[in-house]
C-alpha positions in Angstrom: -14.5 12.0 -21.1 -12.6 13.1 -18.0 -13.5 10.4 -15.4 -12.6 10.8 -11.7 -11.8 7.6 -9.9 -11.5 7.4 -6.1 -10.5 4.0 -4.6 -7.8 2.0 -6.4 -7.9 -1.3 -4.5 -8.1 -4.8 -5.8 -11.2 -4.0 -7.9 -10.9 -0.3 -8.5 -7.4 -0.3 -10.0 -8.2 -2.7 -12.9 -11.6 -1.0 -13.4 -9.8 2.4 -13.8 -7.4 0.9 -16.2 -10.2 -0.5 -18.4 -11.8 3.0 -18.5 -8.4 4.3 -19.8 -8.1 1.5 -22.4 -11.5 2.7 -23.8 -10.0 6.1 -24.5 -11.2 8.1 -21.5 -8.9 10.1 -19.2 -8.8 8.9 -15.6 -8.1 11.4 -12.8 -7.1 9.2 -9.9 -7.0 9.6 -6.2 -6.3 7.1 -3.5 -4.6 7.1 -0.1 -1.9 4.8 -1.5 0.3 6.9 -3.7 1.8 3.8 -5.5 -1.7 3.0 -6.8 -2.1 6.5 -8.3 1.3 6.2 -9.9 0.3 2.9 -11.5 -2.7 4.6 -13.1 -0.5 7.6 -14.2 1.9 5.1 -15.8 -1.0 3.7 -17.8 -1.9 7.2 -19.1 -3.9 8.6 -16.2 -3.7 11.9 -14.2 -2.9 12.1 -10.5 -5.1 14.2 -8.1 -4.0 15.3 -4.7 -7.4 15.2 -3.1 -11.0 14.2 -3.7 -11.8 17.9 -4.2 -9.4 18.1 -7.1 -11.1 15.0 -8.6 -14.5 16.7 -8.3 -13.2 19.9 -9.9 -11.4 18.2 -12.9 -13.8 15.3 -13.7 -17.1 15.3 -15.6 -18.2 12.2 -13.6 -16.7 10.8 -10.4 -16.6 7.1 -9.7 -16.0 5.8 -6.1 -15.0 2.3 -5.4 -14.5 2.0 -1.6 -15.0 -0.4 1.2 -18.2 0.6 3.0 -20.7 3.4 3.5 -18.5 5.5 5.9 -15.6 5.4 3.4 -17.8 6.7 0.6 -19.3 9.4 2.8 -15.8 10.5 3.8 -14.6 10.6 0.2 -17.5 12.7 -0.9 -18.4 14.9 2.0 -15.4 15.3 4.4 -13.3 18.5 4.2 -11.4 18.3 0.9 -13.8 15.7 -0.4 -15.1 15.4 -3.9 -18.4 17.2 -3.2 -16.4 20.4 -2.6 -15.2 20.4 -6.2 -18.4 19.2 -7.9 -20.7 21.6 -9.8 -24.2 21.4 -11.2 -24.6 18.9 -14.0 -21.9 16.5 -12.9 -22.5 13.0 -11.6 -21.2 10.6 -8.9 -21.3 6.9 -9.7 -20.7 4.9 -6.5 -19.6 1.4 -7.5 -18.9 0.3 -3.9 -21.1 -2.2 -2.1 -22.8 -0.3 0.7 -26.0 0.0 2.6 -29.0 1.0 0.3 -30.2 3.7 2.8 -26.7 5.3 2.6 -26.9 5.5 -1.2 -30.2 7.3 -0.9 -28.8 9.7 1.6 -25.8 10.5 -0.6 -28.1 11.0 -3.6 -30.2 13.5 -1.6 -27.2 15.5 -0.4 -25.7 15.7 -3.9 -29.0 16.6 -5.5 -29.0 19.7 -3.3 -26.0 21.0 -5.3 -27.3 19.8 -8.6 -25.2 16.7 -8.9 -26.7 13.4 -10.1 -26.0 10.0 -8.4 -26.1 6.4 -9.4 -25.4 3.4 -7.1 -23.7 0.8 -9.3 -22.1 -2.0 -7.2 -20.4 -4.8 -9.1 -20.0 -8.6 -9.0 -17.3 -10.8 -10.4 -14.2 -10.4 -8.3 -10.7 -9.5 -9.3 -10.3 -11.7 -12.4 -13.4 -10.2 -14.0 -12.4 -6.7 -12.9 -9.1 -7.2 -14.8 -10.6 -8.6 -18.0 -13.5 -6.1 -18.0 -16.3 -8.6 -17.6 -17.8 -7.7 -14.2 -21.6 -7.4 -13.8 -22.9 -4.0 -12.7 -26.3 -3.5 -11.1 -27.4 0.1 -11.2 -29.9 2.2 -9.2 -30.9 5.7 -10.3 -32.8 7.9 -12.8 -33.2 6.3 -16.2 -32.0 9.4 -18.1 -28.9 9.7 -15.9 -28.2 6.0 -16.4 -28.5 6.4 -20.2 -25.8 9.1 -20.2 -23.3 6.8 -18.5 -24.2 3.4 -19.6 -21.4 3.2 -22.2 -18.9 4.3 -19.7 -20.0 1.5 -17.3 -19.7 -0.9 -20.2 -16.0 -0.2 -20.5 -15.6 -2.1 -17.3 -18.3 -4.7 -17.6 -19.9 -7.4 -19.8 -23.3 -6.8 -18.1 -24.8 -3.5 -17.0 -28.4 -3.5 -15.8 -30.6 -0.7 -14.5 -32.7 -2.4 -11.7 -34.6 0.6 -10.3 -34.2 3.9 -8.5 -31.3 4.9 -6.2 -30.6 2.2 -3.7 -31.9 -0.6 -6.0 -28.3 -1.3 -7.2 -27.2 -2.1 -3.7 -30.3 -4.1 -2.9 -29.5 -6.2 -5.9 -25.8 -6.5 -4.8 -26.9 -7.7 -1.3 -29.1 -10.4 -2.9 -26.0 -11.4 -5.0 -23.8 -11.6 -1.9 -26.3 -13.7 -0.1 -26.4 -16.2 -2.9 -22.6 -16.3 -3.3 -22.0 -16.9 0.4 -24.5 -19.7 0.7 -23.2 -21.2 -2.5 -19.6 -21.3 -1.3 -20.8 -22.8 2.0 -22.7 -25.5 0.1 -19.5 -26.3 -1.8 -17.5 -26.7 1.4 -20.2 -28.9 2.8 -20.7 -31.1 -0.2 -17.0 -31.6 -0.9 -16.5 -32.5 2.8 -19.1 -35.2 2.4 -17.3 -36.6 -0.7 -13.9 -36.5 1.0 -15.1 -38.3 4.2 -17.0 -40.9 2.1 -13.8 -41.7 0.1 -14.6 -39.9 -3.1 -12.2 -37.4 -4.7 -13.9 -33.9 -4.4 -12.3 -32.8 -7.7 -13.9 -35.7 -9.5 -17.2 -34.8 -7.9 -16.7 -31.2 -9.2 -16.0 -32.5 -12.8 -19.0 -34.7 -12.7 -21.6 -32.2 -11.6 -20.3 -28.8 -12.9 -22.2 -29.2 -16.1 -25.5 -30.1 -14.4 -28.0 -28.2 -12.4 -25.6 -27.6 -9.5 -23.1 -26.0 -11.7 -22.5 -22.2 -11.3 -19.9 -19.5 -11.8 -19.3 -19.6 -8.1 -18.5 -23.4 -8.4 -16.1 -22.9 -11.3 -14.3 -19.9 -9.8 -14.0 -21.1 -6.2 -13.6 -24.9 -6.5 -10.1 -24.5 -7.9 -9.0 -22.3 -5.0 -10.5 -24.8 -2.5 -8.7 -27.7 -4.1 -5.4 -25.9 -4.1 -5.9 -24.5 -0.6 -5.0 -21.1 -2.2 -7.1 -18.5 -0.3 -5.2 -15.5 -1.7 -7.9 -12.8 -1.7 -9.8 -11.9 -4.7 -12.6 -10.9 -2.3 -11.8 -11.0 1.4 -13.9 -12.7 4.0 -13.9 -9.4 6.1 -15.6 -7.6 3.1 -18.1 -10.4 2.6 -18.9 -10.1 6.4 -19.6 -6.4 5.8 -22.0 -7.2 2.9 -23.8 -9.9 4.8 -24.3 -7.5 7.8 -25.8 -5.0 5.4 -28.0 -7.7 3.9 -29.2 -8.9 7.3 -29.8 -5.3 8.5 -31.8 -4.6 5.4 -33.7 -7.9 5.5 -34.7 -7.3 9.1 -35.7 -3.7 8.2 -38.3 -5.0 5.7 -39.3 -8.0 7.8 -37.7 -10.7 5.7 -36.3 -13.9 7.4 -32.8 -14.8 6.0 -31.7 -18.0 7.9 -29.2 -19.3 5.4 -27.5 -15.9 5.2 -27.3 -15.9 9.0 -25.6 -19.3 9.0 -23.1 -18.2 6.3 -22.4 -15.1 8.4 -21.6 -17.1 11.5 -19.2 -19.3 9.6 -17.4 -16.3 8.4 -17.4 -14.7 11.8 -15.8 -17.9 13.2 -13.1 -17.7 10.5 -12.5 -14.1 11.4 -12.1 -15.0 15.0 -9.4 -17.5 14.0 -7.5 -14.8 12.1 -8.7 -15.7 8.5 -10.6 -12.5 7.8 -8.2 -11.5 5.0 -8.5 -14.8 3.2 -10.5 -15.1 0.0 -14.2 -15.9 0.8 -13.6 -19.3 -0.8 -11.9 -19.9 2.6 -15.3 -20.7 3.9 -14.2 -24.2 3.0 -11.5 -24.0 5.7 -14.3 -23.9 8.3 -15.6 -27.2 7.0 -12.1 -28.7 7.1 -11.7 -27.6 10.7 -15.0 -29.0 12.0 -14.8 -32.2 10.0 -11.0 -32.8 10.6 -10.1 -33.2 6.9 -8.3 -31.5 4.1 -9.9 -30.9 0.7 -6.6 -30.6 -1.1 
């Protein structure tokens, strides 16, 4: 299959490489030429515009920062929609507002193009080893056509409902992850102040009810003080803003998400917005005057 891929960032680039490893041809476009060249070196094809991606690919995957970025990549002058024709499909794997997904699907439907929203979870390590989780919204028959393609990048691919349901699910995921990391920072701070080694606490409880993938992935970064981004705080802020907007739109109270959001906003104000979101623990270090390393 000829697969267009727009957005070769921390997540997109390894995802595109995994598609190639499965035997598909990736037609790549990104604003950073060096990222395209890396895909070409791995056997891909360079495109000069989103329009060219739309023309040459059977299906176009977008993996971008937020709703406006996806809209621009698809519908601006020279965007992918100009090259798309009836029967093709766009799979947006970005984490964006569910209402934006539904709008994009409607606009593409007008030219006979299908749409799936398929945001991912797992961060850079899982993007590299092809074990991300993908939550998909869209028509069941369209999903069936591209399920195997999605599985070249993922260990878990689940259709959760119609268009927009994928991003609703991703927002729920991001709410849980943010509150979980905040709980780690809080609990490890208690241990440290009380004279107990936080790493020993982690080893003692990771196999019990409190254990989680978040705990296993993020505790190591917290204990090393290594907040090199796998998923940046500024991107998690974007997701939580979408989560809060959506929650308020359907009259759901989300107090813990609001608290996690304010912690991240405080870190952003202090210049930490490009740290990994495990850096939420830095906020607890500051307010409690301690170090978790």
